[in-house]
SEZA-371474 format. One record per residue (C-alpha): residue in one letter; x, y, z. Coordinates in steps of 0.2 Angstrom, whole numbers, plus 5000, padded with zeros to 4 digits. Layout:
N
(A; (X; Y; Z)),
...
This chain:
388
(M; (5259; 4883; 4356)),
(K; (5271; 4896; 4349)),
(G; (5269; 4915; 4348)),
(R; (5276; 4928; 4338)),
(L; (5279; 4946; 4341)),
(L; (5280; 4959; 4327)),
(L; (5284; 4977; 4330)),
(I; (5282; 4988; 4316)),
(I; (5294; 5003; 4315)),
(P; (5290; 5018; 4305)),
(S; (5303; 5027; 4294)),
(R; (5312; 5042; 4300)),
(S; (5303; 5055; 4290)),
(S; (5286; 5048; 4299)),
(F; (5292; 5055; 4315)),
(F; (5292; 5073; 4311)),
(H; (5274; 5071; 4302)),
(P; (5261; 5081; 4311)),
(Q; (5248; 5067; 4311)),
(W; (5259; 5053; 4315)),
(Q; (5255; 5042; 4330)),
(P; (5263; 5028; 4337)),
(T; (5258; 5010; 4329)),
(S; (5250; 4997; 4340)),
(I; (5259; 4981; 4343)),
(H; (5251; 4965; 4336)),
(Y; (5255; 4948; 4344)),
(Q; (5250; 4933; 4331)),
(R; (5248; 4916; 4337)),
(C; (5250; 4901; 4326)),
(I; (5236; 4889; 4325)),
(H; (5248; 4873; 4328)),
(S; (5265; 4871; 4333)),
(S; (5270; 4856; 4323)),
(Y; (5282; 4859; 4309)),
(R; (5276; 4856; 4291)),
(K; (5283; 4840; 4283)),
(C; (5275; 4833; 4266)),
(A; (5276; 4815; 4262)),
(V; (5290; 4807; 4251)),
(A; (5283; 4796; 4238)),
(H; (5298; 4783; 4235)),
(P; (5299; 4775; 4218)),
(V; (5293; 4756; 4217)),
(T; (5308; 4747; 4211)),
(Q; (5301; 4729; 4213)),
(P; (5282; 4724; 4212)),
(G; (5278; 4712; 4227)),
(P; (5265; 4697; 4227)),
(P; (5247; 4702; 4230)),
(P; (5241; 4699; 4248)),
(S; (5234; 4682; 4253)),
(V; (5216; 4680; 4255)),
(P; (5210; 4682; 4273)),
(L; (5203; 4666; 4281)),
(P; (5191; 4665; 4296)),
(A; (5197; 4660; 4313)),
(A; (5196; 4641; 4318)),
(S; (5183; 4644; 4331)),
(Q; (5172; 4654; 4318)),
(Y; (5173; 4640; 4306)),
(G; (5169; 4627; 4317)),
(E; (5154; 4638; 4324)),
(R; (5148; 4640; 4305)),
(V; (5149; 4622; 4302)),
(D; (5140; 4616; 4319)),
(R; (5124; 4630; 4316)),
(R; (5123; 4622; 4298)),
(R; (5124; 4605; 4304)),
(R; (5110; 4610; 4316)),
(Q; (5100; 4617; 4303)),
(A; (5100; 4602; 4293)),
(E; (5095; 4591; 4307)),
(I; (5080; 4603; 4310)),
(V; (5076; 4602; 4292)),
(K; (5077; 4582; 4292)),
(R; (5068; 4581; 4307)),
(G; (5053; 4591; 4300)),
(Q; (5054; 4581; 4284)),
(E; (5052; 4565; 4295)),
(I; (5037; 4572; 4305)),
(R; (5028; 4576; 4289)),
(S; (5031; 4559; 4282)),
(N; (5028; 4550; 4297)),
(Q; (5012; 4558; 4302)),
(S; (5001; 4544; 4296)),
(K; (5013; 4531; 4305)),
(P; (5018; 4538; 4321)),
(N; (5033; 4530; 4330)),
(S; (5028; 4533; 4349)),
(A; (5012; 4532; 4359)),
(L; (5011; 4551; 4363)),
(K; (5010; 4554; 4344)),
(K; (4996; 4543; 4341)),
(R; (4978; 4546; 4344)),
(F; (4973; 4530; 4353)),
(W; (4954; 4533; 4351)),
(K; (4943; 4534; 4336)),
(D; (4927; 4541; 4342)),
(V; (4921; 4554; 4355)),
(S; (4905; 4553; 4363)),
(V; (4896; 4560; 4377)),
(K; (4885; 4548; 4389)),
(T; (4873; 4552; 4402)),
(D; (4871; 4542; 4418)),
(Q; (4855; 4539; 4428)),
(D; (4857; 4555; 4438)),
(G; (4859; 4565; 4422)),
(V; (4878; 4569; 4424)),
(H; (4887; 4569; 4408)),
(T; (4905; 4561; 4404)),
(I; (4915; 4562; 4389)),
(Y; (4921; 4545; 4383)),
(L; (4935; 4542; 4371)),
(D; (4928; 4526; 4363)),
(A; (4926; 4517; 4380)),
(R; (4938; 4526; 4391)),
(P; (4931; 4541; 4401)),
(V; (4940; 4558; 4401)),
(K; (4948; 4559; 4418)),
(N; (4952; 4573; 4430)),
(S; (4971; 4575; 4431)),
(Q; (4971; 4580; 4450)),
(S; (4958; 4568; 4456)),
(K; (4961; 4554; 4443)),
(T; (4942; 4551; 4442)),
(P; (4931; 4553; 4428)),
(L; (4927; 4571; 4424)),
(P; (4909; 4574; 4427)),
(I; (4898; 4588; 4419)),
(A; (4882; 4594; 4429)),
(S; (4865; 4588; 4421)),
(S; (4861; 4606; 4417)),
(K; (4876; 4609; 4406)),
(P; (4875; 4598; 4390)),
(H; (4881; 4611; 4379)),
(L; (4897; 4612; 4389)),
(A; (4897; 4593; 4388)),
(T; (4896; 4594; 4369)),
(A; (4911; 4607; 4368)),
(I; (4922; 4597; 4378)),
(A; (4920; 4583; 4367)),
(L; (4923; 4593; 4352)),
(E; (4939; 4598; 4359)),
(W; (4944; 4581; 4361)),
(D; (4938; 4576; 4343)),
(L; (4949; 4590; 4336)),
(L; (4965; 4583; 4343)),
(V; (4976; 4573; 4333)),
(S; (4988; 4566; 4345)),
(A; (4989; 4560; 4364)),
(Q; (5003; 4572; 4365)),
(Q; (4991; 4587; 4362)),
(A; (4980; 4583; 4377)),
(L; (4995; 4587; 4388)),
(R; (4994; 4606; 4382)),
(S; (4980; 4615; 4393)),
(H; (4978; 4629; 4379)),
(L; (4972; 4616; 4367)),
(I; (4958; 4609; 4379)),
(P; (4953; 4626; 4387)),
(L; (4936; 4620; 4392)),
(T; (4942; 4603; 4398)),
(S; (4954; 4613; 4410)),
(L; (4941; 4624; 4416)),
(A; (4929; 4610; 4420)),
(A; (4942; 4601; 4429)),
(R; (4946; 4616; 4440)),
(A; (4927; 4618; 4444)),
(H; (4927; 4600; 4449)),
(D; (4943; 4600; 4460)),
(L; (4933; 4617; 4468)),
(S; (4916; 4607; 4470)),
(L; (4924; 4591; 4479)),
(E; (4935; 4604; 4490)),
(D; (4919; 4613; 4495)),
(I; (4909; 4596; 4498)),
(T; (4924; 4590; 4509)),
(P; (4933; 4605; 4517)),
(A; (4942; 4595; 4530)),
(A; (4950; 4583; 4520)),
(A; (4957; 4599; 4510)),
(S; (4963; 4607; 4525)),
(S; (4970; 4592; 4533)),
(A; (4981; 4591; 4518)),
(P; (5001; 4596; 4521)),
(H; (5006; 4614; 4516)),
(S; (4988; 4619; 4511)),
(S; (4982; 4632; 4524)),
(R; (4972; 4640; 4510)),
(T; (4959; 4632; 4498)),
(I; (4956; 4635; 4480)),
(R; (4941; 4645; 4483)),
(D; (4952; 4657; 4494)),
(D; (4966; 4656; 4481)),
(I; (4954; 4663; 4468)),
(I; (4947; 4676; 4478)),
(A; (4964; 4682; 4484)),
(T; (4970; 4683; 4465)),
(I; (4955; 4693; 4457)),
(L; (4949; 4704; 4471)),
(P; (4964; 4716; 4469)),
(Y; (4959; 4719; 4451)),
(L; (4945; 4730; 4459)),
(D; (4957; 4744; 4463)),
(T; (4963; 4744; 4445)),
(D; (4948; 4738; 4436)),
(T; (4947; 4741; 4418)),
(L; (4930; 4750; 4419)),
(L; (4937; 4762; 4433)),
(C; (4953; 4768; 4425)),
(W; (4947; 4784; 4416)),
(A; (4960; 4794; 4405)),
(P; (4963; 4812; 4413)),
(P; (4951; 4826; 4406)),
(P; (4957; 4835; 4390)),
(S; (4968; 4849; 4392)),
(K; (4959; 4866; 4392)),
(G; (4971; 4874; 4379)),
(A; (4963; 4866; 4364)),
(D; (4960; 4877; 4349)),
(A; (4941; 4883; 4349)),
(G; (4941; 4879; 4330)),
(E; (4944; 4860; 4331)),
(P; (4928; 4849; 4328)),
(V; (4921; 4843; 4344)),
(T; (4922; 4824; 4347)),
(P; (4921; 4813; 4362)),
(S; (4937; 4811; 4372)),
(L; (4943; 4795; 4378)),
(R; (4937; 4799; 4396)),
(D; (4920; 4802; 4389)),
(L; (4919; 4785; 4380)),
(Q; (4925; 4777; 4395)),
(I; (4912; 4784; 4407)),
(R; (4898; 4782; 4395)),
(T; (4903; 4763; 4393)),
(A; (4907; 4761; 4412)),
(Q; (4890; 4768; 4419)),
(P; (4877; 4756; 4415)),
(I; (4888; 4741; 4420)),
(I; (4892; 4749; 4438)),
(S; (4875; 4756; 4440)),
(Y; (4868; 4739; 4437)),
(L; (4880; 4731; 4449)),
(M; (4877; 4744; 4463)),
(S; (4858; 4743; 4461)),
(N; (4855; 4723; 4459)),
(V; (4870; 4714; 4464)),
(W; (4880; 4725; 4477)),
(P; (4868; 4735; 4485)),
(G; (4875; 4750; 4495)),
(V; (4893; 4746; 4487)),
(Q; (4903; 4763; 4482)),
(L; (4914; 4761; 4468)),
(N; (4926; 4776; 4464)),
(P; (4937; 4780; 4450)),
(S; (4955; 4771; 4451)),
(F; (4964; 4788; 4448)),
(N; (4960; 4806; 4452)),
(A; (4963; 4820; 4440)),
(N; (4982; 4824; 4444)),
(S; (4987; 4805; 4450)),
(I; (4996; 4791; 4443)),
(V; (4994; 4780; 4459)),
(P; (4977; 4771; 4459)),
(A; (4967; 4774; 4474)),
(S; (4960; 4759; 4484)),
(Q; (4942; 4755; 4484)),
(P; (4932; 4758; 4501)),
(A; (4935; 4743; 4513)),
(A; (4916; 4740; 4515)),
(S; (4914; 4739; 4497)),
(R; (4929; 4726; 4497)),
(D; (4921; 4715; 4510)),
(V; (4904; 4714; 4502)),
(I; (4911; 4709; 4485)),
(R; (4922; 4697; 4494)),
(G; (4908; 4689; 4503)),
(W; (4897; 4689; 4486)),
(M; (4911; 4679; 4478)),
(A; (4912; 4667; 4492)),
(G; (4895; 4663; 4490)),
(L; (4896; 4657; 4471)),
(N; (4895; 4639; 4467)),
(A; (4911; 4632; 4459)),
(W; (4906; 4635; 4441)),
(E; (4902; 4652; 4442)),
(L; (4918; 4656; 4454)),
(V; (4929; 4647; 4440)),
(G; (4920; 4657; 4427)),
(L; (4922; 4673; 4436)),
(E; (4941; 4669; 4438)),
(R; (4942; 4667; 4419)),
(A; (4933; 4682; 4415)),
(V; (4944; 4694; 4426)),
(L; (4960; 4688; 4421)),
(A; (4955; 4689; 4403)),
(G; (4947; 4707; 4403)),
(K; (4956; 4713; 4419)),
(S; (4939; 4719; 4425)),
(L; (4930; 4711; 4441)),
(C; (4915; 4722; 4436)),
(V; (4913; 4714; 4419)),
(G; (4916; 4697; 4425)),
(A; (4904; 4699; 4438)),
(R; (4891; 4707; 4425)),
(L; (4894; 4691; 4414)),
(V; (4891; 4679; 4429)),
(V; (4875; 4688; 4434)),
(E; (4868; 4688; 4417)),
(W; (4872; 4670; 4413)),
(G; (4875; 4660; 4428)),
(E; (4861; 4647; 4433)),
(S; (4861; 4654; 4452)),
(F; (4855; 4671; 4445)),
(A; (4839; 4665; 4434)),
(D; (4828; 4672; 4449)),
(L; (4836; 4689; 4448)),
(R; (4835; 4691; 4430)),
(A; (4816; 4684; 4429)),
(A; (4812; 4698; 4443)),
(L; (4821; 4711; 4434)),
(D; (4812; 4707; 4418)),
(A; (4795; 4706; 4426)),
(S; (4797; 4724; 4433)),
(Q; (4801; 4731; 4417)),
(E; (4787; 4735; 4403)),
(A; (4784; 4725; 4389)),
(P; (4791; 4736; 4376)),
(E; (4807; 4738; 4386)),
(R; (4810; 4719; 4387)),
(A; (4808; 4717; 4368)),
(G; (4820; 4729; 4364)),
(K; (4833; 4724; 4378)),
(R; (4848; 4716; 4372)),
(R; (4858; 4704; 4385)),
(F; (4874; 4709; 4390)),
(G; (4885; 4696; 4382)),
(I; (4901; 4692; 4374)),
(E; (4902; 4707; 4363)),
(E; (4897; 4719; 4375)),
(A; (4909; 4712; 4388)),
(A; (4923; 4714; 4375)),
(E; (4919; 4730; 4369)),
(A; (4918; 4737; 4388)),
(C; (4936; 4730; 4391)),
(S; (4944; 4737; 4376)),
(V; (4938; 4755; 4374)),
(E; (4955; 4763; 4375)),
(V; (4962; 4749; 4363)),
(R; (4948; 4755; 4350)),
(W; (4951; 4772; 4355)),
(Q; (4970; 4771; 4350)),
(T; (4969; 4761; 4335)),
(G; (4956; 4773; 4328)),
(Q; (4968; 4787; 4331)),
(W; (4985; 4779; 4325)),
(G; (4980; 4762; 4315)),
(E; (4980; 4744; 4320)),
(V; (4995; 4733; 4322)),
(E; (4993; 4718; 4311)),
(D; (4994; 4701; 4320)),
(T; (4993; 4709; 4336)),
(H; (4977; 4719; 4340)),
(D; (4966; 4708; 4329)),
(V; (4972; 4692; 4338)),
(E; (4970; 4700; 4355)),
(R; (4953; 4706; 4349)),
(E; (4948; 4688; 4345)),
(D; (4957; 4679; 4359)),
(L; (4946; 4690; 4372)),
(R; (4931; 4685; 4364)),
(R; (4936; 4667; 4364)),
(Q; (4939; 4667; 4383)),
(F; (4923; 4676; 4387)),
(G; (4914; 4663; 4377)),
(S; (4922; 4649; 4386)),
(M; (4917; 4658; 4403)),
(V; (4898; 4660; 4397)),
(L; (4898; 4642; 4391)),
(L; (4905; 4637; 4408)),
(V; (4893; 4646; 4419)),
(S; (4875; 4645; 4409)),
(G; (4865; 4630; 4408)),
(T; (4848; 4624; 4405)),
(G; (4843; 4629; 4422)),
(Q; (4842; 4647; 4419)),
């Protein structure tokens, strides 16, 4: 930066003026120190050729060709699959069975047959037996296999969910019958029952029914309409289920909310309550424990899963009959069983409240809603039977 000093000197006559005062000295600084230089436009004496067209690099050109070749192969493969659906070219792409049926032996055990071949458990390599009190489950499993169009689809567990649940329950029942053989196997210090209990018991500390939103702030305007808050809806939904479990299923158990008013870290449930619930799960039969696992993993709620097991499990038929007998006739007539819809609504209170406030995302919330009901339905079908 360059500076310039300007000194303004008055004329000689101004020195003798009575009102004359010395003039102040001003210091000016230029904005920049570069010299001003204008561009010089030279005349065009000879026009040149236009610039050449830019060409992509060799690597980019090769990648583009390879990508188009891969896309063409994918399209060709899709056309071949659509044209050869009636004539599959491999054994896995064929449906080697024509009819699916359910056969019952002398003991009343149901077995699903693909023509003359029984559906087998992939672990034990033996025919998959369905208890005599579960004919509806056997029919549903047969329908799963009847809807398959190829043997390759049978390798995907999400296409045969009931078969997978029944096979897991069968493995657990075999392990309960012969615990010594299971414990003697290498690298199997824990049984399937222990693994299931260890998986679903931690959900008690962050149970969906026990995770309540913080109370609304007190600074809300007094003129706003009074509507139930999310916390009020959660408490209203959770209290009947928790009261039923604490009174009839887990007497003496204390269940506390997972979060305090000003905390983001979930609080653990009392150790005594965890021991009681662990012992209750250890006493369930194989079908009910596998169904409880499915319900807990689907709804993220051990309380809702336990409520469904008690409502539909065959082992709790006497408990339900005693509770119905203790109620008066009008109460029994107007009472509705705790089913799939009630369980799904209890596990999705916050989602329904948020979508009511901000709207629903298409192909996300609606798909999750139906999938939750599908999984609860498979659980109810697994634990229920004609013995209730």
